[in-house]
N, C-alpha and C positions, 0 to 999 in steps of 0.2 A: 588836177586839183590845185596845183600851185599856181597855174595860169589863172584859173577861176577866182582863186583868193586874191591875187593882186588885181585882177580886174574890179572886183567889188570894192577892194581898199581904195583904189583909185577913184571910184564913184563917191566914196566917203570924202575923199580929199577935195573934191569939187565944192563941197559945202563947208570946208574948213575956212575960218576968217584969216588965217595965216598971220595971226598976231604973235608978238614975242610972248614967251612963256609967263612973264610976270603980269601981263595983261590979261591972261585967261583966268577964268574962275577956278577955284581949287577943285571943284568937281567936274571939270571939263571932260566931256566923254571922249574927245579925240585922243587923250593919253591911253585910256583903256583900249580904244580901237587899235592904236599903234602897237601897244604891248601884246595884244591878242594876235594880231596880224604877224608880228615878229615871232612870236612863239609858235604859231601854227606853221609858218614858213620854215622855221628852223626844224621842226618835227617832219615835215615832208621833204626837205631838201635832200638827205642822202638817198633815200628810197627813189625818189623821182629822177635823180641824176644817174643812179645805178640803171634804172629802167631806160633812160635815154641813151646811155653808152651801150646798152644791150641791143637796142632795136634801130638806132639812127646810124646811118653810114654816110660819111661825107667823101669828098673827092680823094683825100689821102688815105682813107679807110679808117680812121680813128676820130673819135669826137674828143675834143679837148676837155680836160678836167676843169670845170668852172667853179667848183664848190668853194674854194677860197674866196674868189671874187664875189660870188653870190652871198656868202655869209657876211659881207660888208654892207649889204643892201640897206639893213636898218641901223648900222652902227652909227652912221653920222647923225641921225635924229637923236638917237639914244645918248650919245656922248655930249651933244650940246643942250639936250632937254628942250629943243625947239620944236614945240607942237608935234602933230602926228606925221610929219613929212617922212619919207623914205627916200633913199638914194636909188635912183633907177638908171 
């Protein structure tokens, strides 16, 4: 689900004019899209990471816990208020 969510969100980003926040209309749907994707991503993160750690095996036998890094994915755009971009 998390992969599909980001795939669809990236498709939305292709249509984003990438303008500074102050030049976007007040009702710009990119803000809503970013917030919705961020919230859905956060809701899916723990369960999906738990599942991956349970089923994925790497050369050294353990999968690194990437949750902290992944939680930052939407933090840059939210902190700056700069359009619907996310950090990938």
